[in-house]
C-alpha positions, 0 to 999 in steps of 0.5 A, spaced: 880 181 633 881 184 639 875 185 644 875 190 650 877 186 656 873 185 663 877 182 669 874 179 675 878 177 680 874 172 685 869 168 682 864 168 687 856 170 687 858 178 688 863 178 683 859 174 678 853 178 679 857 184 677 861 181 671 854 179 668 852 187 668 858 189 665 861 184 660 856 183 655 860 183 648 867 183 651 872 178 653 871 176 661 877 174 664 875 169 670 881 169 676 881 165 682 885 162 687 883 155 685 882 155 678 876 150 678 872 155 681 874 160 675 872 154 671 865 153 674 864 160 673 866 160 666 861 154 665 855 158 668 857 165 664 859 161 657 852 158 658 849 165 659 852 168 653 859 171 655 866 169 652 871 167 658 877 165 659 880 162 666 886 163 670 889 161 677 891 167 681 893 168 688 891 175 690 897 176 695 902 175 689 905 180 685 908 175 680 901 172 679 897 179 679 903 181 673 901 174 670 893 176 670 895 183 667 899 180 661 893 175 660 888 180 660 891 184 655 892 179 650 885 179 649 885 187 648 884 193 652 882 192 659 876 196 660 873 194 667 877 191 673 873 187 678 876 185 685 872 181 689 877 176 692 879 176 699 880 172 705 875 173 712 877 173 719 875 166 720 879 163 714 886 165 715 891 168 719 893 175 721 899 175 716 895 172 710 889 177 711 894 182 711 898 179 705 892 178 701 886 183 702 891 189 704 897 188 700 894 184 694 889 189 693 894 195 693 898 191 688 892 190 683 890 197 683 897 199 682 898 194 676 892 195 673 892 203 674 898 202 669 894 199 663 887 200 664 883 203 658 880 210 656 873 210 659 875 204 663 873 203 670 875 199 676 871 196 683 874 194 689 869 190 694 871 192 701 867 191 707 862 194 712 868 191 717 872 197 715 867 202 717 867 199 724 874 201 725 875 207 730 878 213 727 885 213 725 890 219 725 891 223 719 898 220 719 896 213 719 891 214 714 896 217 709 901 212 710 895 206 708 893 211 702 900 213 699 906 208 702 909 204 697 906 198 696 912 193 699 912 198 705 905 197 707 906 190 711 912 193 715 908 200 718 909 199 725 901 200 727 900 194 722 906 189 724 903 190 731 896 187 729 895 180 733 887 179 732 884 176 725 878 181 725 883 187 726 887 185 721 881 184 716 878 191 719 885 195 717 885 191 710 878 194 708 880 201 711 886 200 707 882 198 701 878 204 701 884 209 702 888 206 696 882 207 692 882 214 694 890 215 692 889 211 686 883 215 683 888 221 681 893 215 677 887 212 674 884 219 672 890 220 668 888 214 663 881 217 663 879 211 668 875 211 674 876 207 681 871 206 686 870 201 692 864 198 695 863 196 702 857 190 703 854 188 709 852 181 710 850 178 703 847 172 702 852 167 698 853 160 699 858 161 705 854 166 708 848 162 708 852 156 712 854 161 717 847 163 718 845 156 719 852 154 723 854 155 730 854 163 730 848 163 726 843 165 732 847 172 733 847 173 725 840 172 725 839 177 731 843 182 728 840 182 721 833 182 724 835 188 728 838 192 722 834 198 719 833 193 713 831 187 717 835 182 712 841 181 709 843 183 702 843 179 695 849 179 690 844 182 685 844 189 689 851 189 690 851 188 682 846 194 681 851 199 685 857 196 681 854 197 674 852 204 675 859 206 678 862 202 672 857 205 667 857 212 663 852 214 668 858 214 673 863 217 670 863 223 675 864 218 681 871 216 682 876 215 689 869 214 693 867 208 697 859 206 698 857 202 704 851 198 702 849 194 708 842 195 710 843 201 715 847 196 719 853 200 720 849 206 722 845 202 727 852 199 730 855 206 731 848 210 733 842 205 733 839 198 736 846 194 734 850 198 739 851 192 743 855 189 738 861 194 740 862 190 746 864 184 741 868 188 736 
């Protein structure tokens, strides 16, 4: 018997928090660059009553994404798609960040947009970093939003990037713009697609950062932000659940900044000092 299928790419804390809220009674496909990470998440979620399968997927590979689409469809119609995968500026090179976070996400949106089920929904986890990039020209916005996927990494203003943070910021801006572009295509199948841009969320990796060499700077930033703290995966999960539920059907092609007011303060408040370092 086939079941509706949920696809989670990136099986960390945020991805699991979202999957728990939107996967009950469905088959949950857990995809990660490292299969052992997907298997660990599967054990946790199976013990909590979810039916899962796992697959190794490199988000930067079109072939891997096509294999993921085929795997997911083998269990039934693809109802929900969650992309919580990616690499950060401190983890990867400029080329790898662009290939995974920008190109890979664009491929994922395109390919799942061809198969998503009626009434389905997708969420892309972007980042507050995309909101710290200054305004682009209308032409650049249009190129990032609508260029054929395989041409994204050859855009002149993209090939000139030499800094990993800039690569990450442009990738996350591109995520938001591709979601806007894909909303019309997903709508033709009766599905919605949105992005969420979290600020600092406490995960095992973020906790290490907060207590690492650069921890003092992070802690100062959080204490001076409007919320005065970091966020939790569950807070992102709650927002994603709303967007993917029946209550969120009038919302598509939108980006939701969930950062405790940090970006607002970065541009116009107490955190303007950070601009000098970005």
